[in-house]
C-alpha positions in Angstrom: 0.0 0.1 0.1 0.9 3.6 -0.1 0.7 6.5 2.4 0.5 10.0 1.0 0.9 13.2 3.0 0.5 16.7 1.7 1.5 19.9 3.5 -0.9 22.9 2.9 0.0 24.7 6.1 1.9 27.6 4.6 5.0 26.6 6.7 7.5 23.8 7.0 5.9 20.9 9.2 7.4 17.8 10.6 4.7 15.2 10.6 4.6 11.9 12.5 2.7 8.9 11.2 1.8 6.2 13.7 0.3 2.8 12.7 -1.7 0.9 15.3 -3.4 -2.4 15.3 -6.8 -2.5 17.3 -9.3 -4.8 18.6 -12.6 -2.9 18.6 -16.1 -3.8 19.6 -19.3 -2.2 18.0 -22.4 -1.7 20.2 -25.5 -1.6 18.0 -27.6 -0.1 20.7 -25.6 3.1 21.2 -24.1 3.0 17.6 -20.5 3.5 19.0 -17.2 1.6 18.8 -15.1 0.8 21.8 -11.4 0.2 21.7 -10.6 -3.1 23.5 -6.9 -3.2 22.8 -4.4 -1.0 20.8 -0.9 -2.0 20.0 1.7 0.0 18.1 3.0 -1.3 14.8 5.1 1.3 13.3 6.0 5.1 13.6 7.8 7.4 11.1 8.5 11.1 10.8 8.9 13.3 7.7 9.5 17.0 7.0 7.5 18.7 4.3 7.6 22.3 3.0 4.4 24.2 2.1 2.7 22.7 -1.0 4.9 19.6 -0.8 3.5 16.1 -1.1 5.2 12.7 -0.6 3.9 9.2 -1.2 5.5 6.5 0.8 5.5 2.8 -0.1 4.3 0.9 3.1 4.2 -2.7 3.9 2.0 -3.8 6.6 2.0 -6.9 8.7 -0.5 -7.5 11.5 0.7 -10.5 13.6 -1.9 -10.5 16.5 -5.0 -12.8 16.1 -8.4 -11.4 16.8 -7.6 -7.7 15.9 -10.0 -6.0 13.5 -8.8 -2.6 12.7 -5.5 -0.9 11.5 -5.3 2.8 12.4 -3.0 5.4 10.8 -2.6 8.5 12.9 -1.0 11.7 11.5 0.4 14.2 14.1 1.7 17.6 13.1 4.5 18.5 15.4 2.8 17.7 18.8 2.8 14.0 19.4 1.2 12.9 22.7 3.2 10.8 25.2 2.9 7.1 25.6 0.4 7.4 28.3 -2.3 8.7 25.9 -3.7 5.5 24.4 -7.0 4.2 22.9 -9.6 6.6 21.6 -7.8 9.5 23.3 -4.8 9.0 21.2 -6.9 8.7 18.0 -8.7 11.8 19.0 -5.5 13.7 19.7 -4.3 13.0 16.2 -4.3 15.8 13.5 -5.8 13.5 10.9 -6.5 9.7 11.0 -7.7 6.9 8.7 -8.4 3.2 9.3 -8.8 -0.1 7.5 -11.0 -2.9 8.7 -9.1 -6.2 8.7 -9.5 -9.7 10.0 -6.2 -11.1 11.4 -6.5 -14.9 11.7 
């Protein structure tokens, strides 16, 4: 797969991309998803000037059975500490995207 990041912030930015594997549970009654477990897979940083875009080839391997989501978190210069986990970490990201998976 490829990860693309573009900077339109009118200044140089150092971005951090974190990849996490999650086990989530959906509650149909409340229409909400809860994070049961969340483990880091990868982390990388890159610096981009204004109007600069990069596309990074990315290989993904999820080794833990029972996990059902891969989350990509993009941070722009302020990355929370390791004590911020789960939904709080996802909400602290500048942008995020995910893939639903089935790890067997």
